[in-house]
Backbone as JSON Lines, residues from 0, in Angstrom:
{"i":0,"aa":"M","n":[99.61,108.08,85.11],"ca":[98.94,109.27,84.61],"c":[98.14,108.98,83.34]}
{"i":1,"aa":"D","n":[98.49,107.91,82.64],"ca":[97.75,107.58,81.43],"c":[96.27,107.33,81.72]}
{"i":2,"aa":"F","n":[95.98,106.86,82.93],"ca":[94.59,106.61,83.33],"c":[93.73,107.85,83.11]}
{"i":3,"aa":"Y","n":[94.25,109.03,83.41],"ca":[93.49,110.28,83.34],"c":[93.48,110.89,81.94]}
{"i":4,"aa":"R","n":[94.34,110.43,81.07],"ca":[94.48,111.06,79.76],"c":[93.69,110.32,78.7]}
{"i":5,"aa":"R","n":[92.49,109.94,79.08],"ca":[91.55,109.24,78.21],"c":[90.26,110.05,78.17]}
{"i":6,"aa":"S","n":[89.27,109.52,77.5],"ca":[87.95,110.14,77.46],"c":[87.47,110.45,78.88]}
{"i":7,"aa":"T","n":[86.96,111.65,79.09],"ca":[86.52,112.07,80.42],"c":[85.39,111.18,80.94]}
{"i":8,"aa":"A","n":[84.46,110.8,80.08],"ca":[83.37,109.92,80.51],"c":[83.91,108.56,80.94]}
{"i":9,"aa":"D","n":[84.91,108.05,80.24],"ca":[85.51,106.77,80.63],"c":[86.2,106.88,81.99]}
{"i":10,"aa":"V","n":[86.9,107.98,82.21],"ca":[87.56,108.18,83.49],"c":[86.52,108.28,84.6]}
{"i":11,"aa":"A","n":[85.44,109.02,84.36],"ca":[84.38,109.17,85.38],"c":[83.82,107.81,85.76]}
{"i":12,"aa":"R","n":[83.57,106.97,84.79],"ca":[83.06,105.62,85.06],"c":[84.1,104.8,85.83]}
{"i":13,"aa":"D","n":[85.36,104.88,85.4],"ca":[86.4,104.03,85.97],"c":[86.9,104.51,87.33]}
{"i":14,"aa":"L","n":[86.55,105.71,87.74],"ca":[86.9,106.17,89.09],"c":[86.02,105.52,90.15]}
{"i":15,"aa":"L","n":[84.84,105.04,89.76],"ca":[83.96,104.4,90.73],"c":[84.66,103.17,91.33]}
{"i":16,"aa":"G","n":[84.6,103.07,92.65],"ca":[85.24,101.97,93.36],"c":[86.67,102.27,93.78]}
{"i":17,"aa":"R","n":[87.27,103.29,93.22],"ca":[88.65,103.64,93.6],"c":[88.64,104.34,94.96]}
{"i":18,"aa":"Y","n":[89.79,104.33,95.61],"ca":[89.95,104.97,96.91],"c":[90.55,106.36,96.77]}
{"i":19,"aa":"L","n":[89.94,107.31,97.43],"ca":[90.5,108.65,97.59],"c":[91.16,108.66,98.96]}
{"i":20,"aa":"V","n":[92.46,108.9,98.98],"ca":[93.24,108.87,100.22],"c":[93.72,110.28,100.52]}
{"i":21,"aa":"R","n":[93.39,110.75,101.72],"ca":[93.84,112.07,102.19],"c":[94.84,111.84,103.3]}
{"i":22,"aa":"R","n":[96.11,112.12,103.01],"ca":[97.18,111.93,103.99],"c":[97.41,113.23,104.76]}
{"i":23,"aa":"Q","n":[97.56,113.09,106.07],"ca":[97.9,114.22,106.94],"c":[98.93,113.72,107.94]}
{"i":24,"aa":"G","n":[100.19,113.89,107.62],"ca":[101.25,113.33,108.45],"c":[101.13,111.82,108.45]}
{"i":25,"aa":"S","n":[101.05,111.23,109.64],"ca":[100.94,109.77,109.75],"c":[99.49,109.29,109.64]}
{"i":26,"aa":"R","n":[98.53,110.22,109.65],"ca":[97.1,109.84,109.56],"c":[96.67,109.74,108.11]}
{"i":27,"aa":"R","n":[95.7,108.83,107.88],"ca":[95.14,108.67,106.54],"c":[93.63,108.56,106.65]}
{"i":28,"aa":"L","n":[92.94,109.36,105.85],"ca":[91.5,109.22,105.69],"c":[91.29,108.58,104.32]}
{"i":29,"aa":"V","n":[90.42,107.56,104.27],"ca":[90.21,106.83,103.03],"c":[88.72,106.75,102.74]}
{"i":30,"aa":"A","n":[88.36,107.02,101.48],"ca":[86.96,106.95,101.05],"c":[86.89,106.26,99.69]}
{"i":31,"aa":"R","n":[85.87,105.43,99.5],"ca":[85.66,104.71,98.23],"c":[84.69,105.53,97.38]}
{"i":32,"aa":"L","n":[85.09,105.88,96.17],"ca":[84.26,106.71,95.31],"c":[83.02,105.94,94.84]}
{"i":33,"aa":"V","n":[81.85,106.58,95.0],"ca":[80.59,105.94,94.61],"c":[79.8,106.76,93.6]}
{"i":34,"aa":"E","n":[80.25,108.0,93.31],"ca":[79.5,108.85,92.37],"c":[80.43,109.9,91.77]}
{"i":35,"aa":"T","n":[80.33,110.08,90.46],"ca":[81.13,111.06,89.74],"c":[80.28,111.72,88.65]}
{"i":36,"aa":"E","n":[80.79,112.83,88.13],"ca":[80.18,113.48,86.96],"c":[81.29,113.94,86.02]}
{"i":37,"aa":"A","n":[81.09,113.71,84.73],"ca":[82.06,114.13,83.71],"c":[81.68,115.5,83.16]}
{"i":38,"aa":"Y","n":[82.69,116.36,83.0],"ca":[82.52,117.69,82.4],"c":[83.49,117.79,81.23]}
{"i":39,"aa":"L","n":[82.93,118.07,80.04],"ca":[83.63,117.84,78.78],"c":[84.31,119.07,78.19]}
{"i":40,"aa":"G","n":[84.61,120.07,78.99],"ca":[85.4,121.2,78.51],"c":[84.64,122.17,77.64]}
{"i":41,"aa":"T","n":[85.29,122.7,76.63],"ca":[84.79,123.81,75.81],"c":[83.38,123.63,75.26]}
{"i":42,"aa":"P","n":[82.99,122.47,74.72],"ca":[81.65,122.34,74.15],"c":[80.54,122.1,75.19]}
{"i":43,"aa":"D","n":[80.9,121.97,76.44],"ca":[79.96,121.59,77.5],"c":[79.55,122.83,78.29]}
{"i":44,"aa":"R","n":[78.32,123.28,78.12],"ca":[77.86,124.51,78.78],"c":[77.88,124.4,80.3]}
{"i":45,"aa":"A","n":[77.91,123.2,80.84],"ca":[77.97,123.02,82.29],"c":[79.39,123.08,82.83]}
{"i":46,"aa":"S","n":[80.37,123.07,81.94],"ca":[81.78,123.06,82.34],"c":[82.29,124.47,82.63]}
{"i":47,"aa":"H","n":[83.23,124.57,83.56],"ca":[83.89,125.86,83.8],"c":[84.75,126.28,82.61]}
{"i":48,"aa":"A","n":[85.0,125.36,81.69],"ca":[85.8,125.66,80.5],"c":[84.93,125.97,79.28]}
{"i":49,"aa":"W","n":[83.61,126.01,79.47],"ca":[82.72,126.24,78.33],"c":[83.14,127.51,77.59]}
{"i":50,"aa":"N","n":[83.13,127.43,76.28],"ca":[83.44,128.56,75.42],"c":[84.85,129.09,75.67]}
{"i":51,"aa":"E","n":[85.74,128.19,76.12],"ca":[87.15,128.49,76.37],"c":[87.37,129.58,77.42]}
{"i":52,"aa":"R","n":[86.49,129.63,78.42],"ca":[86.69,130.59,79.52],"c":[87.94,130.22,80.29]}
{"i":53,"aa":"R","n":[88.76,131.2,80.57],"ca":[89.96,131.0,81.38],"c":[90.07,132.13,82.39]}
{"i":54,"aa":"T","n":[90.22,131.74,83.65],"ca":[90.41,132.71,84.72],"c":[91.5,132.17,85.64]}
{"i":55,"aa":"A","n":[91.93,132.99,86.59],"ca":[92.92,132.51,87.56],"c":[92.37,131.31,88.32]}
{"i":56,"aa":"R","n":[91.06,131.33,88.61],"ca":[90.44,130.23,89.35],"c":[90.49,128.91,88.59]}
{"i":57,"aa":"T","n":[90.4,128.97,87.27],"ca":[90.3,127.74,86.48],"c":[91.63,127.29,85.88]}
{"i":58,"aa":"A","n":[92.74,127.9,86.26],"ca":[94.03,127.56,85.65],"c":[94.35,126.07,85.73]}
{"i":59,"aa":"S","n":[94.07,125.44,86.86],"ca":[94.38,124.0,87.02],"c":[93.52,123.13,86.13]}
{"i":60,"aa":"L","n":[92.37,123.61,85.75],"ca":[91.48,122.85,84.88],"c":[92.11,122.61,83.51]}
{"i":61,"aa":"Y","n":[93.04,123.46,83.13],"ca":[93.67,123.36,81.81],"c":[95.01,122.62,81.83]}
{"i":62,"aa":"R","n":[95.32,121.99,82.95],"ca":[96.52,121.15,83.01],"c":[96.23,119.83,82.3]}
{"i":63,"aa":"R","n":[97.26,119.03,82.12],"ca":[97.03,117.69,81.56],"c":[96.42,116.8,82.63]}
{"i":64,"aa":"G","n":[95.82,115.71,82.22],"ca":[95.13,114.82,83.15],"c":[96.01,114.31,84.27]}
{"i":65,"aa":"G","n":[95.39,114.15,85.46],"ca":[96.09,113.6,86.6],"c":[96.29,114.58,87.74]}
{"i":66,"aa":"Y","n":[95.73,115.77,87.61],"ca":[95.86,116.8,88.64],"c":[94.49,117.16,89.21]}
{"i":67,"aa":"A","n":[94.5,117.76,90.39],"ca":[93.26,118.18,91.04],"c":[92.87,119.58,90.57]}
{"i":68,"aa":"Y","n":[91.59,119.78,90.38],"ca":[91.01,121.1,90.18],"c":[90.01,121.29,91.32]}
{"i":69,"aa":"V","n":[90.32,122.21,92.22],"ca":[89.46,122.45,93.39],"c":[88.95,123.88,93.3]}
{"i":70,"aa":"Y","n":[87.64,124.03,93.38],"ca":[87.06,125.38,93.34],"c":[86.08,125.57,94.49]}
{"i":71,"aa":"F","n":[85.77,126.82,94.75],"ca":[84.87,127.23,95.83],"c":[83.54,127.62,95.19]}
{"i":72,"aa":"I","n":[82.43,127.17,95.76],"ca":[81.12,127.41,95.16],"c":[80.12,127.89,96.2]}
{"i":73,"aa":"Y","n":[79.22,128.75,95.79],"ca":[78.16,129.3,96.65],"c":[78.7,129.99,97.89]}
{"i":74,"aa":"G","n":[79.97,130.37,97.87],"ca":[80.56,131.02,99.04],"c":[80.62,130.14,100.27]}
{"i":75,"aa":"M","n":[80.5,128.8,100.08],"ca":[80.41,127.9,101.22],"c":[81.19,126.6,101.06]}
{"i":76,"aa":"Y","n":[81.28,126.06,99.85],"ca":[81.76,124.69,99.67],"c":[82.93,124.61,98.69]}
{"i":77,"aa":"F","n":[83.82,123.66,98.94],"ca":[84.85,123.32,97.97],"c":[84.41,122.07,97.22]}
{"i":78,"aa":"C","n":[84.83,121.96,95.96],"ca":[84.53,120.81,95.12],"c":[85.82,120.3,94.51]}
{"i":79,"aa":"L","n":[86.02,118.99,94.58],"ca":[87.22,118.34,94.04],"c":[86.92,117.7,92.69]}
{"i":80,"aa":"N","n":[87.79,117.97,91.74],"ca":[87.7,117.38,90.4],"c":[89.03,116.76,90.03]}
{"i":81,"aa":"A","n":[88.99,115.71,89.24],"ca":[90.19,115.13,88.64],"c":[90.26,115.61,87.2]}
{"i":82,"aa":"V","n":[91.31,116.35,86.86],"ca":[91.49,116.84,85.49],"c":[91.79,115.64,84.59]}
{"i":83,"aa":"T","n":[91.23,115.67,83.38],"ca":[91.36,114.55,82.45],"c":[91.84,115.03,81.08]}
{"i":84,"aa":"E","n":[92.14,114.07,80.24],"ca":[92.56,114.27,78.85],"c":[93.85,115.08,78.78]}
{"i":85,"aa":"G","n":[94.09,115.78,77.68],"ca":[95.34,116.5,77.49],"c":[95.28,117.92,78.02]}
{"i":86,"aa":"A","n":[96.44,118.55,78.06],"ca":[96.52,119.95,78.5],"c":[95.68,120.83,77.59]}
{"i":87,"aa":"D","n":[95.1,121.86,78.17],"ca":[94.3,122.88,77.47],"c":[92.92,122.41,77.03]}
{"i":88,"aa":"N","n":[92.5,121.19,77.41],"ca":[91.16,120.72,77.05],"c":[90.09,121.2,78.01]}
{"i":89,"aa":"G","n":[90.45,121.46,79.27],"ca":[89.48,121.93,80.25],"c":[88.49,120.86,80.69]}
{"i":90,"aa":"C","n":[88.86,119.6,80.57],"ca":[87.97,118.49,80.94],"c":[88.29,118.0,82.35]}
{"i":91,"aa":"A","n":[87.25,117.58,83.07],"ca":[87.47,117.1,84.44],"c":[86.3,116.24,84.89]}
{"i":92,"aa":"V","n":[86.56,115.48,85.96],"ca":[85.53,114.66,86.6],"c":[85.31,115.2,88.01]}
{"i":93,"aa":"L","n":[84.08,115.59,88.29],"ca":[83.7,116.01,89.64],"c":[83.52,114.78,90.51]}
{"i":94,"aa":"I","n":[84.16,114.79,91.68],"ca":[83.98,113.71,92.64],"c":[82.77,114.08,93.49]}
{"i":95,"aa":"R","n":[81.63,113.43,93.22],"ca":[80.36,113.8,93.86],"c":[80.15,113.15,95.22]}
{"i":96,"aa":"A","n":[80.54,111.89,95.38],"ca":[80.23,111.22,96.63],"c":[81.13,110.01,96.83]}
{"i":97,"aa":"A","n":[81.28,109.64,98.11],"ca":[82.1,108.48,98.47],"c":[81.55,107.87,99.75]}
{"i":98,"aa":"E","n":[82.01,106.67,100.05],"ca":[81.66,106.05,101.32],"c":[82.93,105.91,102.16]}
{"i":99,"aa":"P","n":[82.83,106.14,103.47],"ca":[84.02,106.08,104.31],"c":[84.58,104.66,104.4]}
{"i":100,"aa":"V","n":[85.9,104.57,104.37],"ca":[86.61,103.31,104.53],"c":[87.44,103.34,105.79]}
{"i":101,"aa":"S","n":[88.14,104.44,106.03],"ca":[89.01,104.57,107.19],"c":[89.02,106.02,107.65]}
{"i":102,"aa":"G","n":[88.94,106.22,108.98],"ca":[88.97,107.58,109.53],"c":[87.6,108.21,109.7]}
{"i":103,"aa":"E","n":[86.56,107.37,109.83],"ca":[85.19,107.89,109.89],"c":[84.96,108.83,111.07]}
{"i":104,"aa":"S","n":[85.56,108.56,112.22],"ca":[85.35,109.44,113.37],"c":[85.93,110.84,113.12]}
{"i":105,"aa":"E","n":[87.07,110.9,112.45],"ca":[87.66,112.2,112.12],"c":[86.81,112.93,111.08]}
{"i":106,"aa":"M","n":[86.3,112.2,110.1],"ca":[85.41,112.79,109.1],"c":[84.16,113.36,109.77]}
{"i":107,"aa":"T","n":[83.61,112.6,110.71],"ca":[82.4,113.03,111.43],"c":[82.67,114.33,112.18]}
{"i":108,"aa":"A","n":[83.81,114.41,112.86],"ca":[84.16,115.63,113.59],"c":[84.33,116.81,112.64]}
{"i":109,"aa":"R","n":[84.96,116.59,111.51],"ca":[85.15,117.68,110.54],"c":[83.82,118.18,109.98]}
{"i":110,"aa":"R","n":[82.89,117.27,109.84],"ca":[81.56,117.66,109.33],"c":[80.72,118.33,110.42]}
{"i":111,"aa":"G","n":[81.19,118.29,111.68],"ca":[80.46,118.92,112.77],"c":[79.21,118.16,113.17]}
{"i":112,"aa":"L","n":[79.19,116.86,112.95],"ca":[78.01,116.05,113.27],"c":[78.1,115.58,114.71]}
{"i":113,"aa":"S","n":[77.01,115.74,115.45],"ca":[77.02,115.37,116.87],"c":[76.45,113.97,117.11]}
{"i":114,"aa":"R","n":[75.89,113.35,116.09],"ca":[75.32,112.01,116.22],"c":[76.01,111.09,115.22]}
{"i":115,"aa":"P","n":[75.9,109.8,115.38],"ca":[76.49,108.89,114.39],"c":[75.9,109.17,113.01]}
{"i":116,"aa":"P","n":[76.73,109.28,112.01],"ca":[76.23,109.65,110.68],"c":[75.44,108.53,110.01]}
{"i":117,"aa":"R","n":[74.4,108.93,109.29],"ca":[73.68,108.01,108.42],"c":[74.41,107.96,107.08]}
{"i":118,"aa":"P","n":[74.17,106.93,106.27],"ca":[74.8,106.87,104.95],"c":[74.5,108.16,104.17]}
{"i":119,"aa":"G","n":[75.54,108.75,103.61],"ca":[75.4,109.99,102.85],"c":[75.67,111.24,103.66]}
{"i":120,"aa":"D","n":[75.59,111.15,105.01],"ca":[75.83,112.33,105.84],"c":[77.26,112.83,105.74]}
{"i":121,"aa":"L","n":[78.22,111.92,105.64],"ca":[79.62,112.31,105.66],"c":[80.13,112.77,104.3]}
{"i":122,"aa":"L","n":[79.89,111.96,103.27],"ca":[80.55,112.17,101.98],"c":[79.56,112.17,100.82]}
{"i":123,"aa":"G","n":[78.27,112.36,101.11],"ca":[77.22,112.27,100.11],"c":[76.96,113.58,99.39]}
{"i":124,"aa":"G","n":[77.97,114.14,98.79],"ca":[77.89,115.38,98.03],"c":[79.28,115.99,97.96]}
{"i":125,"aa":"P","n":[79.58,116.75,96.9],"ca":[80.95,117.25,96.73],"c":[81.41,118.18,97.85]}
{"i":126,"aa":"G","n":[80.52,119.01,98.38],"ca":[80.88,119.9,99.49],"c":[81.12,119.13,100.77]}
{"i":127,"aa":"K","n":[80.26,118.17,101.07],"ca":[80.43,117.33,102.26],"c":[81.76,116.57,102.19]}
{"i":128,"aa":"L","n":[82.05,116.01,101.02],"ca":[83.26,115.24,100.84],"c":[84.5,116.09,101.13]}
{"i":129,"aa":"C","n":[84.54,117.28,100.57],"ca":[85.71,118.14,100.79],"c":[85.82,118.57,102.25]}
{"i":130,"aa":"Q","n":[84.7,118.86,102.89],"ca":[84.74,119.24,104.31],"c":[85.25,118.08,105.16]}
{"i":131,"aa":"A","n":[84.72,116.89,104.95],"ca":[85.08,115.72,105.76],"c":[86.54,115.34,105.59]}
{"i":132,"aa":"L","n":[87.09,115.56,104.38],"ca":[88.47,115.16,104.1],"c":[89.44,116.34,104.16]}
{"i":133,"aa":"D","n":[88.95,117.51,104.55],"ca":[89.79,118.71,104.68],"c":[90.5,119.03,103.36]}
{"i":134,"aa":"I","n":[89.7,119.09,102.29],"ca":[90.2,119.45,100.96],"c":[89.72,120.85,100.64]}
{"i":135,"aa":"D","n":[90.65,121.71,100.22],"ca":[90.29,123.08,99.86],"c":[91.23,123.58,98.78]}
{"i":136,"aa":"R","n":[91.27,124.89,98.57],"ca":[92.06,125.45,97.47],"c":[93.56,125.16,97.6]}
{"i":137,"aa":"R","n":[94.03,124.79,98.78],"ca":[95.43,124.39,98.93],"c":[95.75,123.2,98.03]}
{"i":138,"aa":"H","n":[94.72,122.42,97.7],"ca":[94.92,121.21,96.91],"c":[94.69,121.42,95.42]}
{"i":139,"aa":"D","n":[94.32,122.63,95.05],"ca":[94.13,122.92,93.63],"c":[95.47,122.78,92.91]}
{"i":140,"aa":"G","n":[95.48,121.96,91.87],"ca":[96.69,121.78,91.08],"c":[97.64,120.7,91.55]}
{"i":141,"aa":"V","n":[97.33,120.01,92.66],"ca":[98.24,118.96,93.12],"c":[98.04,117.7,92.28]}
{"i":142,"aa":"A","n":[99.11,116.92,92.17],"ca":[99.04,115.64,91.46],"c":[98.2,114.67,92.27]}
{"i":143,"aa":"L","n":[97.38,113.88,91.6],"ca":[96.51,112.89,92.26],"c":[97.16,111.51,92.34]}
{"i":144,"aa":"Y","n":[98.41,111.43,91.98],"ca":[99.11,110.14,91.99],"c":[100.31,110.14,92.94]}
{"i":145,"aa":"R","n":[100.48,111.21,93.73],"ca":[101.54,111.26,94.74],"c":[101.17,112.36,95.74]}
{"i":146,"aa":"G","n":[101.75,112.29,96.92],"ca":[101.54,113.36,97.88],"c":[100.39,113.1,98.83]}
{"i":147,"aa":"E","n":[99.77,114.18,99.31],"ca":[98.77,114.07,100.37],"c":[97.36,113.82,99.88]}
{"i":148,"aa":"L","n":[97.13,113.85,98.58],"ca":[95.8,113.59,98.01],"c":[95.98,112.6,96.86]}
{"i":149,"aa":"L","n":[95.53,111.36,97.09],"ca":[95.78,110.29,96.12],"c":[94.49,109.62,95.69]}
{"i":150,"aa":"L","n":[94.44,109.21,94.44],"ca":[93.41,108.3,93.97],"c":[94.09,106.98,93.68]}
{"i":151,"aa":"T","n":[93.69,105.92,94.4],"ca":[94.35,104.62,94.28],"c":[93.4,103.58,93.69]}
{"i":152,"aa":"A","n":[93.92,102.39,93.48],"ca":[93.18,101.35,92.74],"c":[91.83,101.0,93.35]}
{"i":153,"aa":"G","n":[91.72,100.83,94.64],"ca":[90.43,100.53,95.25],"c":[89.89,99.17,94.9]}
{"i":154,"aa":"E","n":[88.57,99.11,94.65],"ca":[87.87,97.85,94.37],"c":[87.21,97.93,92.99]}
{"i":155,"aa":"P","n":[87.48,96.98,92.11],"ca":[86.89,97.01,90.77],"c":[85.37,97.0,90.82]}
{"i":156,"aa":"V","n":[84.77,97.63,89.83],"ca":[83.31,97.72,89.74],"c":[82.88,97.2,88.37]}
{"i":157,"aa":"G","n":[81.94,96.26,88.35],"ca":[81.43,95.74,87.09],"c":[80.41,96.65,86.46]}
{"i":158,"aa":"D","n":[80.25,96.56,85.14],"ca":[79.3,97.42,84.42],"c":[77.88,97.3,84.96]}
{"i":159,"aa":"E","n":[77.51,96.09,85.41],"ca":[76.14,95.88,85.91],"c":[75.9,96.61,87.23]}
{"i":160,"aa":"E","n":[76.94,97.07,87.89],"ca":[76.81,97.79,89.17],"c":[76.66,99.3,88.98]}
{"i":161,"aa":"I","n":[76.76,99.78,87.75],"ca":[76.82,101.23,87.51],"c":[75.52,101.75,86.94]}
{"i":162,"aa":"A","n":[75.03,102.83,87.54],"ca":[73.9,103.59,87.01],"c":[74.45,104.83,86.32]}
{"i":163,"aa":"R","n":[73.78,105.24,85.24],"ca":[74.24,106.4,84.47],"c":[73.03,107.26,84.15]}
{"i":164,"aa":"G","n":[73.19,108.58,84.29],"ca":[72.09,109.49,83.99],"c":[72.59,110.92,83.88]}
{"i":165,"aa":"P","n":[71.65,111.89,83.81],"ca":[72.03,113.3,83.69],"c":[72.69,113.84,84.96]}
{"i":166,"aa":"R","n":[73.5,114.86,84.78],"ca":[74.17,115.49,85.91],"c":[73.19,116.32,86.74]}
{"i":167,"aa":"V","n":[73.64,116.72,87.92],"ca":[72.79,117.39,88.91],"c":[73.07,118.88,88.94]}
{"i":168,"aa":"G","n":[72.03,119.71,89.07],"ca":[72.17,121.13,89.34],"c":[72.73,121.96,88.2]}
{"i":169,"aa":"I","n":[72.43,121.59,86.95],"ca":[72.96,122.35,85.81],"c":[71.83,122.82,84.9]}
{"i":170,"aa":"D","n":[70.74,123.27,85.46],"ca":[69.57,123.67,84.67],"c":[69.88,124.76,83.64]}
{"i":171,"aa":"Y","n":[70.94,125.51,83.84],"ca":[71.34,126.61,82.96],"c":[72.07,126.13,81.7]}
{"i":172,"aa":"A","n":[72.36,124.84,81.59],"ca":[73.34,124.33,80.62],"c":[72.77,123.92,79.27]}
{"i":173,"aa":"G","n":[71.6,124.41,78.89],"ca":[71.05,124.13,77.57],"c":[70.95,122.65,77.28]}
{"i":174,"aa":"E","n":[71.38,122.24,76.09],"ca":[71.27,120.84,75.68],"c":[72.11,119.91,76.55]}
{"i":175,"aa":"A","n":[73.12,120.45,77.24],"ca":[73.98,119.62,78.09],"c":[73.26,119.1,79.34]}
{"i":176,"aa":"V","n":[72.1,119.67,79.65],"ca":[71.33,119.25,80.83],"c":[71.05,117.75,80.79]}
{"i":177,"aa":"D","n":[70.77,117.22,79.64],"ca":[70.35,115.83,79.53],"c":[71.46,114.84,79.2]}
{"i":178,"aa":"W","n":[72.68,115.32,79.06],"ca":[73.77,114.4,78.73],"c":[73.97,113.41,79.88]}
{"i":179,"aa":"P","n":[74.06,112.12,79.6],"ca":[74.17,111.1,80.66],"c":[75.6,110.96,81.18]}
{"i":180,"aa":"L","n":[76.04,111.95,81.94],"ca":[77.43,112.01,82.37],"c":[77.58,111.91,83.89]}
{"i":181,"aa":"R","n":[76.53,111.47,84.57],"ca":[76.6,111.19,86.01],"c":[76.67,109.67,86.16]}
{"i":182,"aa":"F","n":[77.66,109.22,86.94],"ca":[77.89,107.79,87.13],"c":[77.85,107.49,88.63]}
{"i":183,"aa":"A","n":[77.21,106.38,89.0],"ca":[77.12,106.03,90.42],"c":[77.03,104.52,90.58]}
{"i":184,"aa":"L","n":[77.41,104.07,91.77],"ca":[77.22,102.66,92.1],"c":[75.73,102.47,92.39]}
{"i":185,"aa":"R","n":[75.11,101.67,91.6],"ca":[73.66,101.47,91.67],"c":[73.21,101.08,93.08]}
{"i":186,"aa":"G","n":[72.27,101.86,93.63],"ca":[71.69,101.56,94.93],"c":[72.57,101.89,96.12]}
{"i":187,"aa":"N","n":[73.73,102.5,95.91],"ca":[74.62,102.81,97.03],"c":[74.02,103.94,97.87]}
{"i":188,"aa":"R","n":[73.92,103.73,99.17],"ca":[73.25,104.69,100.06],"c":[74.12,105.89,100.41]}
{"i":189,"aa":"H","n":[75.38,105.88,99.98],"ca":[76.28,106.99,100.28],"c":[76.31,108.04,99.17]}
{"i":190,"aa":"M","n":[75.62,107.81,98.07],"ca":[75.64,108.78,96.99],"c":[74.85,110.03,97.37]}
{"i":191,"aa":"S","n":[75.03,111.09,96.6],"ca":[74.33,112.35,96.85],"c":[72.89,112.26,96.35]}
{"i":192,"aa":"R","n":[72.14,113.27,96.65],"ca":[70.75,113.33,96.17],"c":[70.67,114.13,94.88]}
{"i":193,"aa":"P","n":[69.74,113.84,93.99],"ca":[68.79,112.73,94.1],"c":[69.47,111.39,93.82]}
{"i":194,"aa":"R","n":[69.02,110.37,94.56],"ca":[69.57,109.02,94.4],"c":[68.75,108.25,93.39]}
{"i":195,"aa":"W","n":[69.4,107.26,92.76],"ca":[68.68,106.37,91.84],"c":[68.16,105.19,92.59]}
């Protein structure tokens, strides 16, 4: 759990290359994380914790690092976040995109795709990722180090492999719009749009 109780930007960078494992009985779906975004809590206008907002929906966001924060957006999609730092900070890392490692046919069926997926079709965005891995509000507040939703060691990523830039879709966030808190594996075709 100490991994999550560090700077949110450091955790966002260090999650790249790790495996997200979704267990369902004896079946396992595995995806390698290729894109994340850091959200810095109270001072970050793009964060659900900005200005210390607290609602029933955001309760898990205020747990100590190492738990999932899953929310519903646009009345259509779920988004998975890894809560970071200490309790009551409201900091988290959005899991933006991943590439399939194991269980691709099941992911394809969950996404409702009738043709073989192109890179990014399955897990190239937070909503796609949650749909393909069957992640929803049932997973809000679960530990990410045990149980049916795990983040494991995966494959190490060197600094030269990482691209960093502003986050996506936060035009409302004032000065936070330009903060370089989006991290991705440089040139990876499974990341969300816009790609670097």
